[in-house]
MOPAC internal coordinates of N, CA, C and O (Angstrom, degrees):
PM7 1SCF
backbone

  N    0.0000 0     0.00 0     0.00 0    0    0    0
  C    1.4332 1     0.00 0     0.00 0    1    0    0
  C    1.5106 1   109.00 1     0.00 0    2    1    0
  O    1.2310 1   120.71 1   -54.31 1    3    2    1
  N    1.2666 1   116.26 1   125.69 1    3    2    1
  C    1.4577 1   121.33 1   178.06 1    5    3    2
  C    1.5223 1   108.87 1   -67.42 1    6    5    3
  O    1.2310 1   120.29 1   -42.78 1    7    6    5
  N    1.3156 1   117.06 1   137.22 1    7    6    5
  C    1.4646 1   121.14 1  -177.24 1    9    7    6
  C    1.5244 1   112.09 1   -61.61 1   10    9    7
  O    1.2310 1   120.20 1   155.22 1   11   10    9
  N    1.3396 1   117.23 1   -24.78 1   11   10    9
  C    1.4625 1   120.27 1   179.73 1   13   11   10
  C    1.5204 1   112.48 1   -68.79 1   14   13   11
  O    1.2310 1   120.08 1   152.12 1   15   14   13
  N    1.3290 1   117.46 1   -27.88 1   15   14   13
  C    1.4687 1   120.90 1  -178.57 1   17   15   14
  C    1.5247 1   111.46 1  -118.19 1   18   17   15
  O    1.2310 1   120.65 1  -149.97 1   19   18   17
  N    1.3228 1   116.37 1    30.03 1   19   18   17
  C    1.4622 1   121.62 1  -173.57 1   21   19   18
  C    1.5252 1   113.07 1   -59.56 1   22   21   19
  O    1.2310 1   119.66 1   130.72 1   23   22   21
  N    1.3322 1   118.26 1   -49.28 1   23   22   21
  C    1.4677 1   119.62 1  -177.29 1   25   23   22
  C    1.5232 1   111.51 1   -59.29 1   26   25   23
  O    1.2310 1   120.37 1   133.26 1   27   26   25
  N    1.2959 1   116.91 1   -46.74 1   27   26   25
  C    1.4632 1   121.35 1  -179.55 1   29   27   26
  C    1.5269 1   110.75 1   -64.05 1   30   29   27
  O    1.2310 1   120.09 1   135.26 1   31   30   29
  N    1.3120 1   117.43 1   -44.74 1   31   30   29
  C    1.4596 1   121.80 1  -177.92 1   33   31   30
  C    1.5258 1   112.02 1   -65.55 1   34   33   31
  O    1.2310 1   120.11 1   140.13 1   35   34   33
  N    1.3289 1   117.40 1   -39.87 1   35   34   33
  C    1.4624 1   120.21 1   178.97 1   37   35   34
  C    1.5233 1   111.16 1   -63.45 1   38   37   35
  O    1.2310 1   120.20 1   144.23 1   39   38   37
  N    1.3186 1   117.22 1   -35.77 1   39   38   37
  C    1.4646 1   119.95 1   176.81 1   41   39   38
  C    1.5295 1   111.21 1   -64.90 1   42   41   39
  O    1.2310 1   120.44 1   145.08 1   43   42   41
  N    1.3187 1   116.76 1   -34.92 1   43   42   41
  C    1.4678 1   120.31 1  -179.20 1   45   43   42
  C    1.5231 1   112.45 1   -66.89 1   46   45   43
  O    1.2310 1   119.90 1   144.76 1   47   46   45
  N    1.3316 1   117.79 1   -35.24 1   47   46   45
  C    1.4611 1   120.46 1  -177.79 1   49   47   46
  C    1.5283 1   112.64 1   -94.00 1   50   49   47
  O    1.2310 1   119.86 1  -179.35 1   51   50   49
  N    1.3106 1   117.87 1     0.65 1   51   50   49
  C    1.4630 1   121.25 1  -178.09 1   53   51   50
  C    1.5212 1   112.12 1   -63.93 1   54   53   51
  O    1.2310 1   119.81 1   157.58 1   55   54   53
  N    1.3075 1   117.96 1   -22.42 1   55   54   53
  C    1.4651 1   120.29 1  -179.18 1   57   55   54
  C    1.5232 1   112.40 1   -66.54 1   58   57   55
  O    1.2310 1   120.15 1   165.36 1   59   58   57
  N    1.3367 1   117.32 1   -14.64 1   59   58   57
  C    1.4660 1   120.50 1   178.38 1   61   59   58
  C    1.5221 1   111.81 1   -71.55 1   62   61   59
  O    1.2310 1   120.39 1   164.69 1   63   62   61
  N    1.3220 1   116.86 1   -15.31 1   63   62   61
  C    1.4594 1   120.80 1   179.17 1   65   63   62
  C    1.5133 1   113.84 1    98.28 1   66   65   63
  O    1.2310 1   119.90 1   159.46 1   67   66   65
  N    1.3181 1   117.80 1   -20.54 1   67   66   65
  C    1.4658 1   121.04 1   178.14 1   69   67   66
  C    1.5239 1   108.06 1   -98.79 1   70   69   67
  O    1.2310 1   121.23 1   -75.65 1   71   70   69
  N    1.3079 1   115.25 1   104.35 1   71   70   69
  C    1.4590 1   119.93 1  -177.18 1   73   71   70
  C    1.5212 1   109.85 1  -119.61 1   74   73   71
  O    1.2310 1   121.46 1   -16.25 1   75   74   73
  N    1.2933 1   114.81 1   163.75 1   75   74   73
  C    1.4629 1   121.48 1   175.87 1   77   75   74
  C    1.5249 1   108.49 1   -97.24 1   78   77   75
  O    1.2310 1   121.11 1   -32.77 1   79   78   77
  N    1.3193 1   115.48 1   147.23 1   79   78   77
  C    1.4550 1   119.86 1   177.01 1   81   79   78
  C    1.5270 1   109.13 1   -68.68 1   82   81   79
  O    1.2310 1   120.89 1   -14.50 1   83   82   81
  N    1.3122 1   115.91 1   165.50 1   83   82   81
  C    1.4668 1   120.87 1   177.44 1   85   83   82
  C    1.5264 1   109.63 1   -60.17 1   86   85   83
  O    1.2310 1   120.64 1   140.43 1   87   86   85
  N    1.3253 1   116.39 1   -39.57 1   87   86   85
  C    1.4613 1   120.59 1   179.73 1   89   87   86
  C    1.5248 1   111.27 1   -64.22 1   90   89   87
  O    1.2310 1   120.61 1   137.01 1   91   90   89
  N    1.3399 1   116.43 1   -42.99 1   91   90   89
  C    1.4606 1   120.72 1   179.24 1   93   91   90
  C    1.5230 1   110.68 1   -65.00 1   94   93   91
  O    1.2310 1   120.19 1   137.12 1   95   94   93
  N    1.3139 1   117.25 1   -42.88 1   95   94   93
  C    1.4723 1   121.02 1   179.72 1   97   95   94
  C    1.5193 1   111.33 1   -62.22 1   98   97   95
  O    1.2310 1   120.63 1   136.52 1   99   98   97
  N    1.3226 1   116.41 1   -43.48 1   99   98   97
  C    1.4640 1   121.05 1  -179.92 1  101   99   98
  C    1.5230 1   110.72 1   -66.13 1  102  101   99
  O    1.2310 1   120.90 1   134.18 1  103  102  101
  N    1.3292 1   115.88 1   -45.82 1  103  102  101
  C    1.4707 1   120.15 1   179.16 1  105  103  102
  C    1.5208 1   110.74 1   -62.68 1  106  105  103
  O    1.2310 1   120.39 1   138.06 1  107  106  105
  N    1.3321 1   116.87 1   -41.94 1  107  106  105
  C    1.4633 1   120.72 1   179.06 1  109  107  106
  C    1.5179 1   111.51 1   -61.27 1  110  109  107
  O    1.2310 1   120.96 1   132.30 1  111  110  109
  N    1.3107 1   115.77 1   -47.70 1  111  110  109
  C    1.4666 1   119.68 1  -177.79 1  113  111  110
  C    1.5256 1   110.32 1   -56.98 1  114  113  111
  O    1.2310 1   120.17 1   133.32 1  115  114  113
  N    1.3188 1   117.29 1   -46.68 1  115  114  113
  C    1.4624 1   121.55 1  -178.81 1  117  115  114
  C    1.5261 1   111.82 1   -70.69 1  118  117  115
  O    1.2310 1   120.64 1   133.17 1  119  118  117
  N    1.3348 1   116.39 1   -46.83 1  119  118  117
  C    1.4707 1   119.30 1  -174.83 1  121  119  118
  C    1.5253 1   112.41 1   -68.28 1  122  121  119
  O    1.2310 1   119.82 1   147.57 1  123  122  121
  N    1.3267 1   117.94 1   -32.43 1  123  122  121
  C    1.4655 1   119.54 1   178.02 1  125  123  122
  C    1.5226 1   111.77 1   -69.19 1  126  125  123
  O    1.2310 1   120.53 1   146.60 1  127  126  125
  N    1.3244 1   116.60 1   -33.40 1  127  126  125
  C    1.4740 1   119.69 1   174.89 1  129  127  126
  C    1.5266 1   110.59 1   -66.23 1  130  129  127
  O    1.2310 1   120.57 1   138.03 1  131  130  129
  N    1.3309 1   116.51 1   -41.97 1  131  130  129
  C    1.4679 1   121.31 1   178.18 1  133  131  130
  C    1.5292 1   110.02 1   -66.00 1  134  133  131
  O    1.2310 1   120.78 1   138.49 1  135  134  133
  N    1.3237 1   116.12 1   -41.51 1  135  134  133
  C    1.4647 1   121.62 1   178.09 1  137  135  134
  C    1.5317 1   110.75 1   -59.00 1  138  137  135
  O    1.2310 1   120.92 1   135.66 1  139  138  137
  N    1.3155 1   115.85 1   -44.34 1  139  138  137
  C    1.4664 1   121.35 1   179.71 1  141  139  138
  C    1.5318 1   110.97 1   -60.41 1  142  141  139
  O    1.2310 1   120.92 1   136.88 1  143  142  141
  N    1.3186 1   115.84 1   -43.12 1  143  142  141
  C    1.4613 1   120.27 1  -179.08 1  145  143  142
  C    1.5293 1   111.59 1   -70.83 1  146  145  143
  O    1.2310 1   120.06 1   132.85 1  147  146  145
  N    1.3360 1   117.48 1   -47.15 1  147  146  145
  C    1.4645 1   121.13 1  -176.04 1  149  147  146
  C    1.5253 1   113.29 1   -64.69 1  150  149  147
  O    1.2310 1   120.04 1   141.86 1  151  150  149
  N    1.3264 1   117.53 1   -38.14 1  151  150  149
  C    1.4648 1   121.45 1  -178.90 1  153  151  150
  C    1.5330 1   112.26 1   -93.38 1  154  153  151
  O    1.2310 1   120.76 1   178.53 1  155  154  153
  N    1.3351 1   116.16 1    -1.47 1  155  154  153
  C    1.4688 1   122.03 1  -179.26 1  157  155  154
  C    1.5355 1   111.64 1    57.72 1  158  157  155
  O    1.2310 1   121.05 1  -137.55 1  159  158  157
  N    1.3418 1   115.59 1    42.45 1  159  158  157
  C    1.4529 1   121.33 1   175.86 1  161  159  158
  C    1.5237 1   109.73 1   -79.12 1  162  161  159
  O    1.2310 1   121.00 1   -30.49 1  163  162  161
  N    1.3187 1   115.69 1   149.51 1  163  162  161
  C    1.4631 1   120.80 1   172.09 1  165  163  162
  C    1.5323 1   110.02 1   -79.04 1  166  165  163
  O    1.2310 1   121.56 1   142.85 1  167  166  165
  N    1.3436 1   114.62 1   -37.15 1  167  166  165
  C    1.4731 1   121.16 1   179.59 1  169  167  166
  C    1.5197 1   109.51 1  -143.27 1  170  169  167
  O    1.2310 1   121.42 1   -29.65 1  171  170  169
  N    1.3147 1   114.90 1   150.35 1  171  170  169
  C    1.4630 1   121.20 1   173.23 1  173  171  170
  C    1.5235 1   107.05 1  -126.50 1  174  173  171
  O    1.2310 1   121.29 1   -51.34 1  175  174  173
  N    1.3248 1   115.13 1   128.66 1  175  174  173
  C    1.4581 1   120.97 1  -179.99 1  177  175  174
  C    1.5252 1   108.93 1  -112.63 1  178  177  175
  O    1.2310 1   120.66 1   -50.28 1  179  178  177
  N    1.3191 1   116.33 1   129.72 1  179  178  177
  C    1.4605 1   120.24 1   174.01 1  181  179  178
  C    1.5228 1   106.91 1   -89.63 1  182  181  179
  O    1.2310 1   120.57 1   -59.47 1  183  182  181
  N    1.3242 1   116.51 1   120.53 1  183  182  181
  C    1.4661 1   121.09 1  -176.26 1  185  183  182
  C    1.5087 1   112.25 1   -88.11 1  186  185  183
  O    1.2310 1   119.94 1   147.49 1  187  186  185
  N    1.3175 1   117.72 1   -32.51 1  187  186  185
  C    1.4499 1   118.74 1   178.61 1  189  187  186
  C    1.5078 1   112.92 1   143.08 1  190  189  187
  O    1.2310 1   122.21 1    15.82 1  191  190  189
  N    1.3172 1   113.38 1  -164.18 1  191  190  189
  C    1.4617 1   122.43 1  -174.01 1  193  191  190
  C    1.5192 1   108.31 1  -122.71 1  194  193  191
  O    1.2310 1   120.70 1   -50.61 1  195  194  193
  N    1.3232 1   116.26 1   129.39 1  195  194  193
  C    1.4594 1   121.80 1   176.17 1  197  195  194
  C    1.5235 1   106.99 1  -102.76 1  198  197  195
  O    1.2310 1   120.76 1   -60.31 1  199  198  197
  N    1.3179 1   116.14 1   119.69 1  199  198  197
  C    1.4572 1   120.70 1  -177.97 1  201  199  198
  C    1.5135 1   110.53 1   -79.27 1  202  201  199
  O    1.2310 1   120.64 1   -50.47 1  203  202  201
  N    1.3165 1   116.38 1   129.53 1  203  202  201
  C    1.4564 1   122.38 1   178.14 1  205  203  202
  C    1.5087 1   110.84 1  -120.79 1  206  205  203
  O    1.2310 1   120.70 1   -13.86 1  207  206  205
  N    1.3126 1   116.26 1   166.14 1  207  206  205
  C    1.4602 1   120.66 1   179.67 1  209  207  206
  C    1.5242 1   110.40 1   -68.50 1  210  209  207
  O    1.2310 1   119.86 1   131.70 1  211  210  209
  N    1.3341 1   117.87 1   -48.30 1  211  210  209
  C    1.4672 1   121.57 1  -179.13 1  213  211  210
  C    1.5247 1   111.84 1   -87.86 1  214  213  211
  O    1.2310 1   120.45 1   134.52 1  215  214  213
  N    1.3360 1   116.74 1   -45.48 1  215  214  213
  C    1.4621 1   122.00 1  -176.77 1  217  215  214
  C    1.5163 1   109.62 1  -146.03 1  218  217  215
  O    1.2310 1   121.12 1   -18.36 1  219  218  217
  N    1.3055 1   115.47 1   161.64 1  219  218  217
  C    1.4562 1   121.25 1   176.82 1  221  219  218
  C    1.5242 1   109.49 1  -103.45 1  222  221  219
  O    1.2310 1   121.26 1   -28.28 1  223  222  221
  N    1.2994 1   115.19 1   151.72 1  223  222  221
  C    1.4671 1   121.66 1   176.79 1  225  223  222
  C    1.5207 1   108.45 1  -109.57 1  226  225  223
  O    1.2310 1   120.54 1   -37.15 1  227  226  225
  N    1.3121 1   116.58 1   142.85 1  227  226  225
  C    1.4446 1   122.99 1   172.03 1  229  227  226
  C    1.5257 1   106.06 1  -111.88 1  230  229  227
  O    1.2310 1   120.20 1   -48.45 1  231  230  229
  N    1.3163 1   117.22 1   131.55 1  231  230  229
  C    1.4591 1   121.89 1  -173.49 1  233  231  230
  C    1.5285 1   110.01 1  -115.58 1  234  233  231
  O    1.2310 1   121.04 1   -44.05 1  235  234  233
  N    1.3244 1   115.61 1   135.95 1  235  234  233
  C    1.4631 1   121.81 1   177.25 1  237  235  234
  C    1.5219 1   109.04 1  -135.88 1  238  237  235
  O    1.2310 1   121.73 1   -22.10 1  239  238  237
  N    1.3181 1   114.29 1   157.90 1  239  238  237
  C    1.4559 1   121.01 1   177.21 1  241  239  238
  C    1.5241 1   107.84 1  -128.50 1  242  241  239
  O    1.2310 1   121.09 1   -50.96 1  243  242  241
  N    1.3319 1   115.53 1   129.04 1  243  242  241
  C    1.4518 1   120.76 1   175.81 1  245  243  242
  C    1.5152 1   109.30 1  -104.17 1  246  245  243
  O    1.2310 1   120.75 1   -41.26 1  247  246  245
  N    1.3286 1   116.17 1   138.74 1  247  246  245
  C    1.4644 1   121.39 1  -179.44 1  249  247  246
  C    1.5195 1   109.84 1  -123.33 1  250  249  247
  O    1.2310 1   121.80 1   -44.88 1  251  250  249
  N    1.3288 1   114.16 1   135.12 1  251  250  249
  C    1.4589 1   120.30 1   179.87 1  253  251  250
  C    1.5114 1   112.08 1   -94.23 1  254  253  251
  O    1.2310 1   121.17 1    26.25 1  255  254  253
  N    1.3330 1   115.37 1  -153.75 1  255  254  253
  C    1.4695 1   121.46 1  -179.34 1  257  255  254
  C    1.5245 1   111.35 1   -56.18 1  258  257  255
  O    1.2310 1   120.62 1   128.62 1  259  258  257
  N    1.3254 1   116.41 1   -51.38 1  259  258  257
  C    1.4603 1   121.77 1   177.51 1  261  259  258
  C    1.5252 1   107.39 1   -92.82 1  262  261  259
  O    1.2310 1   120.35 1   -75.84 1  263  262  261
  N    1.3150 1   116.93 1   104.16 1  263  262  261
  C    1.4661 1   121.10 1  -172.73 1  265  263  262
  C    1.5270 1   113.70 1   -65.30 1  266  265  263
  O    1.2310 1   119.86 1   159.78 1  267  266  265
  N    1.3095 1   117.87 1   -20.22 1  267  266  265
  C    1.4677 1   120.78 1   179.59 1  269  267  266
  C    1.5274 1   111.03 1   -87.21 1  270  269  267
  O    1.2310 1   120.63 1   131.53 1  271  270  269
  N    1.3123 1   116.40 1   -48.47 1  271  270  269
  C    1.4689 1   120.51 1  -174.50 1  273  271  270
  C    1.5245 1   113.39 1   -86.21 1  274  273  271
  O    1.2310 1   120.13 1   151.58 1  275  274  273
  N    1.3122 1   117.36 1   -28.42 1  275  274  273
  C    1.4585 1   121.25 1  -174.05 1  277  275  274
  C    1.5289 1   110.31 1  -105.84 1  278  277  275
  O    1.2310 1   121.19 1  -102.87 1  279  278  277
  N    1.3376 1   115.32 1    77.13 1  279  278  277
  C    1.4614 1   121.64 1   179.16 1  281  279  278
  C    1.5241 1   109.35 1  -125.79 1  282  281  279
  O    1.2310 1   121.17 1   -40.98 1  283  282  281
  N    1.3136 1   115.36 1   139.02 1  283  282  281
  C    1.4572 1   121.16 1   174.66 1  285  283  282
  C    1.5252 1   107.45 1  -131.30 1  286  285  283
  O    1.2310 1   121.30 1   -37.56 1  287  286  285
  N    1.3215 1   115.12 1   142.44 1  287  286  285
  C    1.4493 1   121.06 1   179.90 1  289  287  286
  C    1.5176 1   108.69 1  -111.25 1  290  289  287
  O    1.2310 1   120.92 1   -41.74 1  291  290  289
  N    1.3163 1   115.85 1   138.26 1  291  290  289
  C    1.4542 1   121.23 1  -176.09 1  293  291  290
  C    1.5230 1   110.05 1  -133.27 1  294  293  291
  O    1.2310 1   121.23 1   -23.18 1  295  294  293
  N    1.3284 1   115.25 1   156.82 1  295  294  293
  C    1.4587 1   119.53 1   175.35 1  297  295  294
  C    1.5225 1   109.64 1  -133.11 1  298  297  295
  O    1.2310 1   121.99 1   -23.38 1  299  298  297
  N    1.3105 1   113.80 1   156.62 1  299  298  297
  C    1.4573 1   120.65 1   177.55 1  301  299  298
  C    1.5204 1   108.25 1  -139.97 1  302  301  299
  O    1.2310 1   120.82 1   -30.85 1  303  302  301
  N    1.3024 1   116.05 1   149.15 1  303  302  301
  C    1.4599 1   121.33 1   175.18 1  305  303  302
  C    1.5284 1   111.39 1  -102.91 1  306  305  303
  O    1.2310 1   120.82 1   169.84 1  307  306  305
  N    1.3451 1   116.03 1   -10.16 1  307  306  305
  C    1.4640 1   119.37 1  -175.74 1  309  307  306
  C    1.5273 1   114.26 1  -136.19 1  310  309  307
  O    1.2310 1   119.80 1  -171.88 1  311  310  309
  N    1.3047 1   117.99 1     8.12 1  311  310  309
  C    1.4773 1   123.99 1  -178.77 1  313  311  310
  C    1.5248 1   113.33 1    68.97 1  314  313  311
  O    1.2310 1   120.19 1  -170.61 1  315  314  313
  N    1.3171 1   117.24 1     9.39 1  315  314  313
  C    1.4673 1   120.70 1  -179.00 1  317  315  314
  C    1.5222 1   110.68 1  -121.85 1  318  317  315
  O    1.2310 1   120.60 1   124.96 1  319  318  317
  N    1.3155 1   116.45 1   -55.04 1  319  318  317
  C    1.4600 1   121.94 1  -177.43 1  321  319  318
  C    1.5289 1   109.03 1   -92.42 1  322  321  319
  O    1.2310 1   120.68 1   -54.83 1  323  322  321
  N    1.3279 1   116.31 1   125.17 1  323  322  321
  C    1.4622 1   121.69 1  -176.92 1  325  323  322
  C    1.5213 1   110.64 1  -113.95 1  326  325  323
  O    1.2310 1   121.12 1   -43.04 1  327  326  325
  N    1.3176 1   115.47 1   136.96 1  327  326  325
  C    1.4652 1   121.95 1   178.82 1  329  327  326
  C    1.5229 1   108.82 1  -123.73 1  330  329  327
  O    1.2310 1   121.05 1   -36.13 1  331  330  329
  N    1.3308 1   115.59 1   143.87 1  331  330  329
  C    1.4580 1   120.40 1   179.48 1  333  331  330
  C    1.5260 1   110.47 1   -71.22 1  334  333  331
  O    1.2310 1   120.72 1   -43.61 1  335  334  333
  N    1.3096 1   116.24 1   136.39 1  335  334  333
  C    1.4574 1   120.80 1   171.46 1  337  335  334
  C    1.5171 1   107.51 1   -80.76 1  338  337  335
  O    1.2310 1   119.54 1   -40.18 1  339  338  337
  N    1.3177 1   118.48 1   139.82 1  339  338  337
  C    1.4715 1   119.78 1  -178.99 1  341  339  338
  C    1.5222 1   111.09 1   -68.32 1  342  341  339
  O    1.2310 1   121.06 1   -28.27 1  343  342  341
  N    1.3145 1   115.58 1   151.73 1  343  342  341
  C    1.4572 1   121.30 1   175.46 1  345  343  342
  C    1.5268 1   107.90 1   -67.45 1  346  345  343
  O    1.2310 1   119.92 1   -44.68 1  347  346  345
  N    1.3170 1   117.76 1   135.32 1  347  346  345
  C    1.4638 1   120.36 1  -177.53 1  349  347  346
  C    1.5233 1   111.24 1  -103.94 1  350  349  347
  O    1.2310 1   121.77 1   -30.36 1  351  350  349
  N    1.3198 1   114.22 1   149.64 1  351  350  349
  C    1.4552 1   121.09 1   175.92 1  353  351  350
  C    1.5215 1   108.16 1  -114.00 1  354  353  351
  O    1.2310 1   120.39 1   -12.76 1  355  354  353
  N    1.3142 1   116.86 1   167.24 1  355  354  353
  C    1.4645 1   121.15 1   178.86 1  357  355  354
  C    1.5271 1   111.00 1   -59.86 1  358  357  355
  O    1.2310 1   120.29 1   140.58 1  359  358  357
  N    1.3335 1   117.05 1   -39.42 1  359  358  357
  C    1.4698 1   119.61 1  -179.49 1  361  359  358
  C    1.5341 1   111.20 1   -66.66 1  362  361  359
  O    1.2310 1   120.02 1   143.50 1  363  362  361
  N    1.3399 1   117.56 1   -36.50 1  363  362  361
  C    1.4597 1   120.47 1   176.95 1  365  363  362
  C    1.5257 1   110.63 1   -64.44 1  366  365  363
  O    1.2310 1   120.54 1   136.80 1  367  366  365
  N    1.3106 1   116.58 1   -43.20 1  367  366  365
  C    1.4649 1   121.14 1   179.90 1  369  367  366
  C    1.5210 1   110.24 1   -62.08 1  370  369  367
  O    1.2310 1   120.57 1   136.75 1  371  370  369
  N    1.3247 1   116.52 1   -43.25 1  371  370  369
  C    1.4666 1   121.01 1   179.36 1  373  371  370
  C    1.5236 1   110.69 1   -64.01 1  374  373  371
  O    1.2310 1   120.42 1   136.73 1  375  374  373
  N    1.3238 1   116.81 1   -43.27 1  375  374  373
  C    1.4632 1   122.05 1  -179.33 1  377  375  374
  C    1.5323 1   111.17 1   -62.77 1  378  377  375
  O    1.2310 1   120.63 1   134.19 1  379  378  377
  N    1.3263 1   116.40 1   -45.81 1  379  378  377
  C    1.4633 1   120.78 1  -178.49 1  381  379  378
  C    1.5273 1   110.65 1   -68.24 1  382  381  379
  O    1.2310 1   120.07 1   141.54 1  383  382  381
  N    1.3142 1   117.47 1   -38.46 1  383  382  381
  C    1.4666 1   119.52 1  -179.21 1  385  383  382
  C    1.5241 1   111.47 1   -64.48 1  386  385  383
  O    1.2310 1   119.86 1   153.07 1  387  386  385
  N    1.3133 1   117.87 1   -26.93 1  387  386  385
  C    1.4582 1   121.20 1   177.30 1  389  387  386
  C    1.5271 1   111.31 1   -79.82 1  390  389  387
  O    1.2310 1   120.54 1   143.26 1  391  390  389
  N    1.3233 1   116.58 1   -36.74 1  391  390  389
  C    1.4633 1   121.02 1  -173.03 1  393  391  390
  C    1.5244 1   113.51 1   -89.21 1  394  393  391
  O    1.2310 1   120.00 1   145.34 1  395  394  393
  N    1.3073 1   117.61 1   -34.66 1  395  394  393
  C    1.4659 1   120.50 1  -173.25 1  397  395  394
  C    1.5212 1   110.72 1   -80.58 1  398  397  395
  O    1.2310 1   121.28 1   -82.73 1  399  398  397
  N    1.2969 1   115.15 1    97.27 1  399  398  397
  C    1.4594 1   121.83 1   177.10 1  401  399  398
  C    1.5209 1   108.02 1  -119.21 1  402  401  399
  O    1.2310 1   120.15 1   -32.82 1  403  402  401
  N    1.2932 1   117.32 1   147.18 1  403  402  401
  C    1.4577 1   121.09 1   177.22 1  405  403  402
  C    1.5132 1   112.12 1    90.82 1  406  405  403
  O    1.2310 1   121.45 1    18.02 1  407  406  405
  N    1.3040 1   114.83 1  -161.98 1  407  406  405
  C    1.4596 1   121.96 1  -175.83 1  409  407  406
  C    1.5242 1   111.87 1   -78.12 1  410  409  407
  O    1.2310 1   121.27 1   -29.55 1  411  410  409
  N    1.3215 1   115.17 1   150.45 1  411  410  409
  C    1.4563 1   121.79 1   176.85 1  413  411  410
  C    1.5325 1   107.95 1   -71.56 1  414  413  411
  O    1.2310 1   120.22 1   -54.62 1  415  414  413
  N    1.3255 1   117.19 1   125.38 1  415  414  413
  C    1.4570 1   121.94 1  -175.20 1  417  415  414
  C    1.5260 1   111.63 1   -76.85 1  418  417  415
  O    1.2310 1   120.15 1   134.68 1  419  418  417
  N    1.3343 1   117.31 1   -45.32 1  419  418  417
  C    1.4584 1   119.86 1  -178.25 1  421  419  418
  C    1.5081 1   113.03 1    88.70 1  422  421  419
  O    1.2310 1   120.64 1  -157.94 1  423  422  421
  N    1.3196 1   116.37 1    22.06 1  423  422  421
  C    1.4607 1   121.98 1   178.98 1  425  423  422
  C    1.5232 1   107.44 1  -121.66 1  426  425  423
  O    1.2310 1   119.72 1   -66.68 1  427  426  425
  N    1.3554 1   118.15 1   113.32 1  427  426  425
  C    1.4647 1   120.46 1  -177.18 1  429  427  426
  C    1.5229 1   114.13 1   -58.86 1  430  429  427
  O    1.2310 1   119.74 1   155.83 1  431  430  429
  N    1.3327 1   118.10 1   -24.17 1  431  430  429
  C    1.4570 1   120.12 1  -178.39 1  433  431  430
  C    1.5327 1   112.69 1   -89.94 1  434  433  431
  O    1.2310 1   120.05 1   173.73 1  435  434  433
  N    1.3398 1   117.50 1    -6.27 1  435  434  433
  C    1.4601 1   120.53 1  -179.31 1  437  435  434
  C    1.5271 1   109.75 1   -68.42 1  438  437  435
  O    1.2310 1   120.72 1   -47.77 1  439  438  437
  N    1.3388 1   116.22 1   132.23 1  439  438  437
  C    1.4637 1   120.84 1  -179.76 1  441  439  438
  C    1.5251 1   108.48 1  -108.41 1  442  441  439
  O    1.2310 1   121.28 1   -62.37 1  443  442  441
  N    1.3209 1   115.16 1   117.63 1  443  442  441
  C    1.4559 1   120.33 1   175.94 1  445  443  442
  C    1.5235 1   108.15 1   -79.81 1  446  445  443
  O    1.2310 1   120.66 1   -46.58 1  447  446  445
  N    1.3160 1   116.35 1   133.42 1  447  446  445
  C    1.4549 1   120.10 1  -179.59 1  449  447  446
  C    1.5146 1   109.97 1  -115.29 1  450  449  447
  O    1.2310 1   121.42 1   -40.91 1  451  450  449
  N    1.3055 1   114.88 1   139.09 1  451  450  449
  C    1.4558 1   120.67 1   179.02 1  453  451  450
  C    1.5233 1   109.07 1   -82.17 1  454  453  451
  O    1.2310 1   120.38 1   -52.30 1  455  454  453
  N    1.3158 1   116.88 1   127.70 1  455  454  453
  C    1.4634 1   121.66 1   178.59 1  457  455  454
  C    1.5207 1   108.19 1  -100.98 1  458  457  455
  O    1.2310 1   120.95 1   -91.47 1  459  458  457
  N    1.3130 1   115.78 1    88.53 1  459  458  457
  C    1.4598 1   122.16 1  -175.08 1  461  459  458
  C    1.5229 1   110.94 1   -65.11 1  462  461  459
  O    1.2310 1   119.58 1   134.58 1  463  462  461
  N    1.3211 1   118.41 1   -45.42 1  463  462  461
  C    1.4590 1   121.45 1  -178.04 1  465  463  462
  C    1.5286 1   109.91 1   -60.41 1  466  465  463
  O    1.2310 1   120.02 1   134.12 1  467  466  465
  N    1.3249 1   117.57 1   -45.88 1  467  466  465
  C    1.4603 1   121.14 1  -179.44 1  469  467  466
  C    1.5136 1   111.88 1   -62.19 1  470  469  467
  O    1.2310 1   120.25 1   141.07 1  471  470  469
  N    1.3348 1   117.13 1   -38.93 1  471  470  469
  C    1.4543 1   121.19 1   178.87 1  473  471  470
  C    1.5157 1   111.21 1   -65.34 1  474  473  471
  O    1.2310 1   120.53 1   140.19 1  475  474  473
  N    1.3384 1   116.60 1   -39.81 1  475  474  473
  C    1.4681 1   120.69 1   179.60 1  477  475  474
  C    1.5222 1   110.78 1   -66.02 1  478  477  475
  O    1.2310 1   120.78 1   139.82 1  479  478  477
  N    1.3437 1   116.11 1   -40.18 1  479  478  477
  C    1.4574 1   119.89 1   179.55 1  481  479  478
  C    1.5263 1   110.76 1   -66.01 1  482  481  479
  O    1.2310 1   120.31 1   138.99 1  483  482  481
  N    1.3302 1   117.01 1   -41.01 1  483  482  481
  C    1.4627 1   120.57 1   178.46 1  485  483  482
  C    1.5189 1   110.47 1   -64.28 1  486  485  483
  O    1.2310 1   120.05 1   138.79 1  487  486  485
  N    1.3321 1   117.51 1   -41.21 1  487  486  485
  C    1.4579 1   121.37 1   179.52 1  489  487  486
  C    1.5296 1   110.18 1   -64.72 1  490  489  487
  O    1.2310 1   120.12 1   140.80 1  491  490  489
  N    1.3335 1   117.37 1   -39.20 1  491  490  489
  C    1.4635 1   121.09 1   179.35 1  493  491  490
  C    1.5180 1   110.48 1   -65.89 1  494  493  491
  O    1.2310 1   120.42 1   140.96 1  495  494  493
  N    1.3385 1   116.80 1   -39.04 1  495  494  493
  C    1.4706 1   120.50 1   179.10 1  497  495  494
  C    1.5218 1   109.98 1   -66.00 1  498  497  495
  O    1.2310 1   120.32 1   138.87 1  499  498  497
  N    1.3330 1   116.99 1   -41.13 1  499  498  497
  C    1.4624 1   120.74 1   179.70 1  501  499  498
  C    1.5164 1   110.89 1   -64.27 1  502  501  499
  O    1.2310 1   119.98 1   143.10 1  503  502  501
  N    1.3367 1   117.65 1   -36.90 1  503  502  501
  C    1.4609 1   121.67 1  -179.86 1  505  503  502
  C    1.5184 1   112.13 1   -69.88 1  506  505  503
  O    1.2310 1   119.95 1   153.07 1  507  506  505
  N    1.3257 1   117.71 1   -26.93 1  507  506  505
  C    1.4618 1   121.35 1   179.95 1  509  507  506
  C    1.5270 1   111.53 1   -72.72 1  510  509  507
  O    1.2310 1   120.62 1   148.31 1  511  510  509
  N    1.3168 1   116.43 1   -31.69 1  511  510  509
  C    1.4700 1   119.65 1  -176.62 1  513  511  510
  C    1.4873 1   112.94 1   -84.97 1  514  513  511
  O    1.2310 1   120.10 1   180.00 1  515  514  513

């Protein structure tokens, strides 16, 4: 959703049942405008809300002059303060896909650990059946 049409767009997707509070909508509208100015983005897109067990994440994408090459992804825990998401590599994606099991916690400091022994035991059990 483009930050310029955020209020209208949020109303359109409200039928899904997952809506933002009035406070979140107001904070988002203001903070995305500030984000656009501070990072000198041409456009800011609000991607949505990721529900976590402890906290929820709000995700946005900023686009510069070249909308394909100049993209930055940001997250917020409160719809006000935005932090850059790190650039990911194929090896990071592979590592996280192996380690991240279960529900999304929603805590930036939480470290997912890969349980190699448990995975091997599960694979051995599957091979027996």
